[in-house]
Backbone as CSV, one residue per row, in Angstrom:
resi,resn,N_x,N_y,N_z,CA_x,CA_y,CA_z,C_x,C_y,C_z
1,MET,-8.071,-1.486,24.678,-6.487,-1.763,25.297,-6.938,-2.909,26.539
2,ALA,-6.102,-4.066,26.353,-6.369,-4.860,28.195,-5.197,-4.566,28.584
3,THR,-5.512,-4.700,30.359,-4.518,-4.815,30.861,-4.977,-5.731,32.184
4,GLY,-3.395,-5.801,33.292,-3.965,-6.682,34.110,-4.617,-6.220,35.543
5,ILE,-4.621,-4.392,35.319,-5.921,-4.109,36.313,-6.399,-3.983,36.044
6,LYS,-7.765,-4.190,37.296,-9.093,-4.472,37.477,-9.962,-3.146,37.448
7,PRO,-10.344,-2.598,36.349,-10.454,-0.987,36.509,-12.367,-0.901,36.267
8,LEU,-12.532,-0.119,36.584,-13.878,0.035,36.809,-15.257,0.149,35.824
9,VAL,-15.682,-0.631,35.250,-16.145,-0.536,34.186,-17.776,-0.236,34.217
10,LEU,-17.773,1.453,33.246,-18.852,1.868,33.196,-19.848,1.705,32.288
11,ALA,-19.333,0.895,30.854,-20.362,1.147,29.694,-20.594,0.323,29.476
12,LYS,-21.112,-0.612,28.309,-20.944,-1.170,27.027,-21.809,-0.547,26.020
13,ILE,-21.017,-1.620,24.982,-21.854,-0.994,23.674,-22.168,-2.483,23.122
14,LEU,-23.468,-2.996,22.745,-24.125,-4.213,21.912,-24.387,-3.205,20.420
15,TRP,-24.414,-4.585,19.902,-24.529,-4.665,18.568,-24.367,-5.903,17.824
16,GLU,-25.477,-6.044,16.670,-24.916,-7.288,15.998,-24.324,-7.177,14.850
17,ASP,-23.404,-8.249,14.873,-22.475,-8.072,13.560,-23.262,-8.718,12.265
18,PRO,-23.435,-7.611,11.151,-24.094,-7.460,10.018,-23.685,-8.682,9.015
19,ASN,-22.862,-9.253,9.460,-21.693,-10.706,8.339,-21.814,-12.069,9.080
20,THR,-21.775,-12.367,10.177,-22.034,-13.288,10.767,-23.387,-13.582,11.503
21,ASN,-24.230,-12.357,11.824,-25.624,-11.985,13.083,-24.976,-12.449,14.233
22,GLN,-23.854,-12.503,14.885,-24.039,-13.044,15.747,-23.811,-11.800,16.872
23,ARG,-24.061,-11.441,17.831,-24.014,-9.611,19.308,-22.958,-10.251,19.370
24,GLU,-22.212,-9.146,19.994,-21.069,-8.334,20.149,-21.060,-7.542,21.324
25,GLU,-20.343,-7.703,21.741,-20.504,-6.689,23.626,-18.851,-5.948,23.774
26,PHE,-18.966,-5.219,23.994,-17.863,-4.515,24.781,-17.936,-3.432,25.672
27,LEU,-16.717,-4.010,26.615,-17.343,-3.098,27.991,-16.337,-1.445,27.883
28,LEU,-16.885,-0.473,28.387,-15.527,0.344,28.402,-15.883,0.695,29.870
29,ALA,-14.375,0.638,30.443,-13.721,1.139,31.501,-13.675,2.369,31.942
30,GLU,-13.661,3.482,32.901,-13.411,4.648,33.191,-11.750,4.228,32.525
31,GLY,-11.944,6.167,31.882,-11.380,6.432,30.492,-10.742,6.150,29.407
32,ALA,-11.446,4.844,28.857,-11.164,4.208,27.733,-11.713,5.063,26.618
33,THR,-11.377,4.512,25.471,-11.513,5.107,24.165,-11.622,4.010,23.008
34,ALA,-12.934,4.314,22.626,-12.931,3.326,21.940,-13.166,3.369,19.832
35,THR,-12.221,3.766,19.319,-12.460,3.956,17.770,-13.216,3.124,17.101
36,ILE,-14.504,3.206,16.302,-14.865,2.423,15.381,-14.864,2.898,13.408
37,GLY,-14.629,1.293,13.129,-14.701,1.735,12.074,-14.149,0.758,10.379
38,ARG,-14.142,0.875,9.908,-13.866,-0.742,9.402,-12.490,-1.663,8.937
39,ALA,-11.675,-0.404,9.431,-9.781,-0.561,9.841,-9.896,-1.963,10.251
40,ASP,-8.859,-2.287,10.567,-8.180,-3.800,11.588,-8.105,-2.718,12.461
41,SER,-7.528,-1.608,12.193,-6.542,-0.902,14.092,-7.341,-0.462,14.291
42,ASN,-8.716,-0.179,14.415,-10.007,-0.159,15.427,-10.314,-0.792,16.531
43,ASP,-10.728,0.245,17.398,-10.808,-0.918,18.722,-12.159,-1.893,17.890
44,ILE,-13.202,-1.462,18.162,-14.407,-1.751,17.162,-14.414,-2.331,15.623
45,VAL,-14.347,-3.383,15.229,-14.028,-3.204,13.720,-15.390,-3.907,13.085
46,ILE,-15.706,-2.991,11.803,-16.955,-3.496,11.393,-16.564,-3.634,10.216
47,LYS,-17.147,-4.472,9.337,-16.822,-4.928,8.362,-18.049,-4.866,7.237
48,GLU,-18.427,-3.773,6.877,-19.287,-3.342,6.526,-19.442,-1.927,5.254
49,GLN,-19.427,-2.746,3.987,-18.900,-0.983,3.463,-19.075,0.160,3.555
50,ARG,-20.238,0.189,3.853,-21.131,1.199,4.311,-20.141,2.316,5.412
51,VAL,-19.757,0.914,5.711,-19.204,2.419,7.180,-17.244,2.509,7.064
52,SER,-17.041,3.437,7.605,-15.994,4.243,6.745,-14.385,3.485,7.266
53,ARG,-13.874,3.521,7.150,-11.780,2.552,7.743,-12.145,3.723,9.310
54,GLN,-12.368,4.912,9.485,-12.240,5.468,10.131,-13.311,5.862,10.511
55,HIS,-14.538,5.606,11.097,-15.972,6.089,11.507,-16.215,6.840,12.595
56,ALA,-15.852,6.710,13.758,-16.556,7.756,14.636,-15.775,7.127,15.711
57,VAL,-15.463,7.994,16.855,-14.626,7.652,18.504,-15.671,7.803,19.176
58,ILE,-15.791,7.115,20.550,-16.038,7.265,21.648,-15.169,7.525,23.076
59,ASN,-14.875,8.909,23.327,-13.806,8.642,24.781,-14.588,8.928,25.756
60,TYR,-13.898,8.953,27.049,-14.014,9.636,28.224,-14.165,11.035,28.431
61,ARG,-14.611,11.877,28.834,-14.167,12.798,28.954,-15.374,13.805,29.906
62,ASP,-14.799,14.378,31.266,-14.948,14.381,32.461,-16.395,13.859,32.734
63,GLY,-15.870,12.892,33.121,-16.873,11.961,33.458,-17.711,11.159,32.749
64,ILE,-18.197,11.712,31.959,-19.122,11.018,30.236,-18.233,10.514,29.658
65,PHE,-18.693,9.639,28.194,-19.078,8.972,26.876,-19.258,10.192,26.017
66,VAL,-17.794,10.553,25.235,-18.770,11.244,23.650,-18.515,10.791,22.929
67,ILE,-19.834,10.769,21.469,-19.083,10.001,20.492,-18.893,11.399,19.525
68,SER,-17.787,10.959,18.268,-17.316,12.414,17.820,-17.657,11.194,16.568
69,ASP,-18.384,12.149,15.527,-18.065,11.610,14.175,-16.614,12.255,13.403
70,LEU,-16.211,11.219,12.722,-14.803,11.150,12.165,-14.820,11.730,10.820
71,GLY,-15.672,12.328,10.223,-15.895,12.626,9.076,-16.051,11.346,7.884
72,SER,-16.671,10.511,8.587,-17.431,9.533,7.564,-18.170,9.840,6.579
73,ALA,-18.364,9.108,5.559,-18.903,9.301,4.501,-20.956,9.267,4.659
74,ASN,-20.815,8.302,5.729,-22.542,7.938,5.991,-22.937,8.393,7.176
75,GLY,-21.748,9.148,8.337,-22.535,10.030,9.434,-22.959,8.853,10.335
76,VAL,-22.866,9.598,11.144,-23.020,8.768,12.573,-24.684,9.578,13.260
77,TYR,-25.613,8.562,13.561,-26.734,9.116,14.307,-27.050,8.365,16.126
78,VAL,-26.923,9.137,16.560,-28.118,8.615,18.194,-29.179,8.881,18.105
79,ASN,-30.188,7.539,18.287,-31.142,8.291,18.506,-31.933,8.725,16.880
80,ASP,-31.594,8.114,15.643,-31.864,8.911,14.479,-31.530,10.188,14.486
81,VAL,-30.861,10.625,15.042,-30.429,12.097,15.129,-29.260,11.703,14.595
82,LYS,-29.078,12.739,13.439,-27.230,12.867,12.809,-26.718,14.036,13.564
83,ILE,-25.520,13.560,14.135,-24.539,14.395,14.907,-23.779,15.365,14.242
84,GLU,-23.527,16.317,14.946,-22.111,16.893,13.524,-21.180,17.817,14.683
85,GLN,-21.878,17.834,15.639,-20.761,17.837,16.683,-20.184,16.651,17.971
86,PRO,-19.485,16.490,18.784,-19.493,15.388,20.022,-20.416,15.225,20.335
87,PHE,-20.601,14.407,21.067,-22.802,13.930,21.121,-22.335,13.145,23.003
88,PRO,-22.530,13.653,23.820,-23.067,13.108,25.220,-23.143,11.853,24.718
89,LEU,-23.107,10.263,25.894,-24.209,9.280,25.018,-24.825,9.115,26.890
90,ALA,-25.941,8.599,26.899,-26.878,8.172,27.824,-26.849,7.131,27.748
91,ALA,-27.123,6.013,28.615,-27.929,5.110,28.886,-29.095,4.405,28.196
92,GLY,-28.996,3.620,27.221,-30.307,3.706,26.313,-30.263,4.022,24.896
93,ASP,-29.113,4.840,24.963,-28.965,6.017,23.420,-28.584,4.417,21.879
94,VAL,-29.186,4.790,21.407,-29.036,3.781,20.031,-27.844,4.798,18.865
95,ILE,-26.968,3.870,18.808,-25.858,4.577,17.737,-26.210,3.778,16.410
96,ARG,-26.363,4.690,15.064,-26.540,3.803,13.882,-24.653,4.556,13.014
97,LEU,-24.149,3.806,12.462,-23.067,4.210,11.453,-23.974,3.815,10.197
98,LEU,-24.872,4.159,9.515,-25.548,3.467,8.703,-26.202,2.704,8.738
99,VAL,-24.952,1.505,9.379,-25.726,0.338,9.892,-24.175,-0.370,10.338
100,PRO,-24.252,-1.108,11.355,-25.091,-1.726,11.930,-25.620,-0.651,13.124
101,GLU,-26.655,-0.915,13.938,-27.195,-0.185,14.968,-27.056,-0.768,16.448
102,MET,-26.221,-0.143,17.093,-25.390,-0.498,18.230,-26.302,0.121,19.495
103,ARG,-26.175,-0.251,20.718,-26.792,0.378,21.638,-25.797,0.677,22.748
104,PHE,-25.913,2.056,23.006,-25.465,2.434,24.581,-25.337,2.053,25.591
105,GLU,-25.304,1.389,26.707,-26.094,0.614,27.625,-24.391,1.007,29.095
106,SER,-25.354,1.615,30.526,-24.720,1.514,31.354,-23.786,0.476,31.893
107,ALA,-23.038,-0.185,32.133,-22.956,-1.104,33.343,-22.220,-1.740,34.311
108,HIS,-22.791,-2.201,35.220,-21.433,-2.747,36.549,-21.430,-4.489,36.318
109,VAL,-20.223,-4.102,36.059,-19.834,-5.386,35.939,-18.118,-6.050,36.794
110,ASP,-18.301,-7.202,37.994,-16.906,-7.165,38.453,-16.068,-7.237,37.372
111,ALA,-14.784,-6.809,36.920,-14.213,-6.655,35.922,-12.945,-7.903,36.322
112,GLY,-13.410,-8.607,37.136,-12.106,-9.771,37.665,-12.932,-10.892,36.627
113,GLN,-14.120,-10.684,36.241,-14.440,-12.083,35.725,-14.561,-11.525,33.988
114,ILE,-14.352,-10.269,33.977,-14.647,-10.387,32.305,-13.526,-10.747,30.982
115,ASP,-13.684,-11.316,30.726,-12.511,-11.907,29.018,-12.207,-10.705,28.557
116,ASN,-10.890,-10.228,29.175,-9.790,-9.729,28.213,-10.309,-8.422,26.838
117,THR,-10.430,-9.602,25.904,-10.752,-9.394,24.343,-12.095,-8.189,24.562
118,THR,-12.693,-8.125,25.903,-14.034,-7.806,25.011,-13.704,-6.658,25.710
119,LEU,-13.029,-6.023,26.905,-12.724,-5.355,27.604,-11.929,-3.745,26.957
120,ILE,-12.011,-2.456,26.851,-11.598,-1.627,26.220,-10.783,-0.736,27.666
121,THR,-9.928,-0.261,28.081,-9.870,0.384,29.296,-9.122,1.522,28.932
122,MET,-8.719,2.595,29.735,-7.788,3.824,29.706,-6.271,3.401,28.959
123,PRO,-5.285,3.794,27.833,-4.498,3.216,27.943,-3.121,3.871,28.708
124,LEU,-2.640,2.979,29.210,-1.109,3.586,29.661,-0.477,4.539,29.035
125,ASN,-0.120,6.424,30.018,0.743,6.959,29.350,2.126,7.163,28.769
126,THR,2.580,6.565,27.532,4.158,6.290,27.529,4.486,7.877,27.210
127,GLY,3.487,8.791,26.907,4.707,9.574,26.313,4.671,9.867,24.723
128,LYS,3.798,8.521,24.483,4.244,8.326,22.949,2.808,8.776,22.536
129,GLY,2.809,8.603,21.144,1.695,9.237,20.669,1.393,9.185,19.070
130,VAL,0.117,8.387,18.534,-0.324,8.552,16.729,-1.046,9.660,16.360
131,LEU,-1.304,9.995,15.203,-2.222,10.373,14.660,-2.429,10.007,13.393
132,THR,-3.774,9.398,13.654,-4.514,8.840,12.527,-5.351,9.813,11.555
133,VAL,-5.241,9.255,10.734,-6.000,10.873,9.196,-7.377,10.396,9.219
134,SER,-8.163,10.413,9.521,-9.958,9.604,9.388,-10.686,10.792,8.300
135,ASN,-10.113,11.561,7.816,-11.092,12.397,6.437,-9.992,13.628,6.020
136,GLY,-9.934,13.078,4.829,-8.899,13.678,4.302,-7.837,13.131,2.675
137,PRO,-7.198,13.754,2.171,-6.492,13.201,1.550,-5.517,11.885,1.460
138,GLN,-4.993,12.007,2.768,-4.177,10.557,3.440,-4.902,9.495,4.108
139,ASP,-6.466,10.274,4.246,-7.305,8.990,4.749,-6.951,7.419,5.413
140,GLY,-6.741,7.540,6.797,-6.116,6.040,7.051,-4.013,5.724,7.429
141,HIS,-4.016,7.079,6.858,-2.298,7.057,7.143,-2.173,7.761,8.177
142,SER,-1.413,6.971,9.404,-0.938,7.327,10.518,0.516,7.621,10.288
143,PHE,0.663,8.521,11.810,2.139,9.536,11.683,1.920,9.812,13.594
144,TYR,3.494,8.687,13.671,3.981,8.035,14.731,4.439,9.219,15.295
145,LEU,4.485,9.678,16.660,5.163,11.295,17.204,6.330,10.505,18.086
146,ILE,7.189,10.384,17.101,8.770,9.960,17.865,9.792,11.523,17.869
147,ARG,9.242,12.645,18.039,10.040,13.892,18.260,9.565,14.526,19.715
148,ASN,9.923,14.965,20.438,9.373,15.772,21.785,8.581,17.296,21.164
149,ARG,9.191,17.653,19.705,8.332,18.804,19.066,8.254,18.537,18.042
150,ILE,7.422,18.414,17.487,6.583,18.295,15.524,5.912,19.377,15.164
151,THR,6.023,19.866,13.870,5.367,20.998,13.162,4.194,20.456,11.790
152,ILE,3.240,20.697,11.826,2.391,20.063,10.629,1.903,21.588,9.877
153,GLY,1.952,20.391,8.573,2.537,21.731,7.385,1.774,21.136,5.919
154,ARG,0.832,22.270,5.025,1.090,21.523,4.080,2.132,21.231,3.304
155,ALA,2.061,20.083,2.414,3.006,18.912,1.944,3.452,19.914,0.770
156,THR,4.772,20.086,0.159,5.169,21.112,-0.514,6.774,20.229,-1.242
157,SER,7.344,20.413,-2.434,8.833,20.219,-2.457,9.885,20.594,-1.792
158,SER,9.404,21.948,-0.667,10.719,22.104,0.134,10.227,22.423,1.520
159,ALA,9.185,21.598,1.828,8.458,21.366,3.494,9.607,20.592,3.996
160,ASP,9.890,21.199,5.049,10.494,20.174,5.889,10.069,19.803,7.638
161,TRP,8.135,19.973,7.650,7.714,19.426,8.550,7.613,18.127,9.435
162,GLU,8.160,17.488,9.699,7.878,16.151,10.485,6.464,15.360,10.200
163,ILE,5.140,16.455,9.713,3.862,15.954,9.630,3.552,16.815,7.776
164,CYS,3.573,15.907,7.266,3.144,17.082,5.879,1.810,16.396,5.010
165,LEU,0.769,17.243,5.263,-0.322,17.121,5.275,-0.589,17.268,3.564
166,GLN,-1.163,16.532,2.631,-1.482,16.579,1.092,-2.753,17.627,1.130
167,ASP,-3.019,18.569,1.647,-3.934,19.592,1.712,-3.777,20.624,1.288
168,THR,-4.667,21.256,0.574,-4.713,22.436,0.111,-5.110,23.768,0.904
169,SER,-6.198,23.389,1.582,-6.348,24.210,2.992,-5.821,24.166,4.727
170,VAL,-4.726,23.240,4.081,-3.548,23.233,5.564,-2.216,24.160,5.065
171,SER,-2.183,24.828,5.821,-0.860,26.018,5.672,0.577,25.886,6.276
172,ARG,1.408,26.698,5.931,3.124,26.230,5.474,3.686,27.198,6.476
173,PRO,3.574,26.968,7.939,3.027,25.415,8.620,1.397,25.659,9.438
174,HIS,1.317,25.208,10.067,-0.227,24.865,10.445,-0.234,24.824,11.992
175,ALA,0.792,24.166,12.185,0.097,23.521,14.138,1.197,23.244,14.481
176,ALA,2.046,23.009,15.741,3.148,22.701,16.196,2.215,21.572,17.915
177,LEU,2.924,20.328,17.762,2.902,19.126,18.750,3.903,19.384,19.406
178,GLU,4.068,19.365,20.587,4.768,19.820,21.710,4.856,18.461,23.013
179,LEU,5.544,17.937,23.715,5.688,16.786,24.387,5.955,17.451,25.840
180,VAL,5.559,18.177,26.728,5.879,18.841,27.708,4.524,18.190,29.037
181,ASP,6.059,17.393,29.709,5.622,17.098,31.259,4.876,15.618,30.795
182,ASN,5.399,14.943,29.590,4.513,13.452,28.850,3.548,14.190,28.975
183,VAL,3.026,14.769,28.659,1.800,15.463,27.953,1.887,16.338,26.411
184,TRP,0.741,15.495,25.584,1.171,16.534,24.410,0.271,17.980,24.295
185,VAL,1.002,18.849,23.960,0.396,19.764,23.243,0.084,20.356,22.446
186,LEU,-1.222,20.508,21.684,-1.223,21.574,20.348,-1.588,22.770,20.472
187,ARG,-0.248,23.879,19.000,-0.640,24.566,18.892,-1.204,24.981,17.647
188,ASP,-1.255,25.996,17.467,-2.050,26.516,16.387,-0.844,27.224,15.757
189,LEU,-0.233,27.591,14.090,0.237,28.588,14.502,0.495,29.711,13.219
190,GLY,-1.462,30.289,13.601,-1.639,31.311,12.765,-2.198,30.716,11.410
191,SER,-2.562,29.519,11.454,-2.886,29.190,10.002,-4.304,30.053,9.434
192,ALA,-4.503,30.008,8.062,-5.666,30.369,7.466,-6.888,29.545,7.617
193,ASN,-7.288,28.328,8.183,-8.053,27.736,8.502,-8.204,27.387,9.161
194,GLY,-7.418,27.410,10.295,-7.849,27.213,12.233,-6.974,25.277,12.329
195,THR,-7.408,25.321,13.643,-6.816,23.713,14.002,-8.072,23.710,15.241
196,ARG,-8.454,22.478,15.301,-9.874,22.610,15.944,-9.528,21.428,16.922
197,ILE,-10.099,20.738,18.101,-9.872,19.805,18.767,-11.228,19.808,19.650
198,ASN,-12.150,18.220,19.096,-13.755,18.342,18.992,-14.150,19.438,18.539
199,ASP,-13.583,19.737,17.735,-14.671,21.143,16.698,-14.342,22.338,17.773
200,ALA,-13.551,22.429,18.605,-13.133,23.842,19.059,-12.076,24.508,18.712
201,PRO,-11.882,25.425,18.140,-11.159,25.980,17.690,-10.021,26.529,19.002
202,ILE,-8.607,26.296,18.342,-7.620,26.762,19.648,-6.907,27.758,18.606
203,THR,-5.577,27.883,19.911,-4.996,29.417,19.447,-3.377,28.667,19.410
204,GLU,-2.326,30.164,19.688,-1.350,29.779,19.992,-1.068,29.341,21.091
205,LYS,-2.043,29.290,21.934,-1.584,29.195,23.625,-1.254,27.389,23.482
206,GLY,-1.991,27.220,23.281,-2.818,25.442,23.157,-3.630,25.024,23.760
207,ARG,-3.673,23.621,23.565,-4.379,23.078,24.244,-3.715,21.884,24.750
208,THR,-3.864,21.128,25.871,-3.497,19.083,25.771,-4.306,18.547,25.608
209,LEU,-3.613,17.324,24.805,-4.367,16.149,24.439,-5.115,15.312,25.028
210,ARG,-6.082,14.666,25.222,-5.921,13.053,25.560,-6.464,12.581,24.270
211,ASP,-6.545,11.855,24.998,-6.519,9.771,23.990,-7.880,10.515,23.353
212,GLY,-8.128,9.605,22.215,-9.300,9.808,21.226,-9.736,11.266,21.424
213,ASP,-8.892,12.282,20.859,-9.583,13.733,20.822,-9.071,13.851,19.440
214,VAL,-10.529,14.244,18.807,-10.770,14.441,17.157,-9.905,15.717,16.915
215,LEU,-8.936,16.060,15.788,-8.465,17.050,15.620,-8.399,17.226,14.344
216,ALA,-8.602,18.743,14.167,-9.121,18.802,12.516,-7.648,20.055,12.004
217,PHE,-6.836,20.091,11.115,-6.318,21.328,10.482,-6.873,21.746,9.163
218,GLY,-6.973,22.382,9.027,-7.984,22.311,8.069,-9.482,21.951,7.756
219,ASN,-8.935,21.087,6.681,-10.291,20.190,5.887,-10.159,18.599,6.502
220,THR,-8.651,18.638,6.894,-7.934,17.030,7.115,-8.809,17.495,8.470
221,MET,-9.121,15.787,9.397,-9.070,15.230,10.335,-8.486,14.162,10.921
222,ALA,-8.128,14.195,11.786,-7.462,13.005,12.413,-7.701,12.757,14.061
223,VAL,-7.275,11.145,14.449,-7.489,10.938,15.914,-6.341,10.764,16.347
224,PHE,-5.814,11.344,17.656,-5.176,11.606,18.958,-5.390,10.231,19.065
225,ARG,-4.307,9.118,19.119,-4.130,8.322,20.402,-2.933,7.928,21.189
226,ILE,-3.168,8.025,22.467,-2.010,7.672,23.602,-1.288,6.080,23.238
227,GLY,-0.321,5.908,22.897,0.637,5.086,22.882,1.385,4.900,21.293
């Protein structure tokens, strides 16, 4: 997301477009989230059939950038090792989404000199949000969070949840989202197969969400974005 503010640029992603052979460069500012995949809705779009529509996400957590697989068909590799959990990135790491190869580097750039089309920054917190399914029967579908409390559950003929998931591993109901002081909180509702944030299980006490968090409801995965 581009803004008029001059943010602190911390890292960059370099890769060569497999279709055009053109070198691409994306700069990551402090607090940025970058989704990667074949769908046009991603921050970094790779038009290669072996790349999933929503393949991976890089987000800023506690002072470092972390990459997570979004349940992609062909996996995410860092330095030729397939990642199974969120993985902290370091300068010089080589990321592969089967193809292409991407390099993660540290960056020291004057933000005032940057073409904003290459700069990914932290989004403004408007209290709005969206969940985009990255793995599951509704892959690619986005649910916009337009109420202050939202129940998530399995889709049935009598279901009245705000978000209905067509997945038998999802409970009836499964989880709840609530906007508290302009921050979204996710709680499990005693589901059979659990609710996870960045591969860590949560309870009914819940946990606040950050832009780019990877959520799992049973076998369905989704990315949370602010905005």
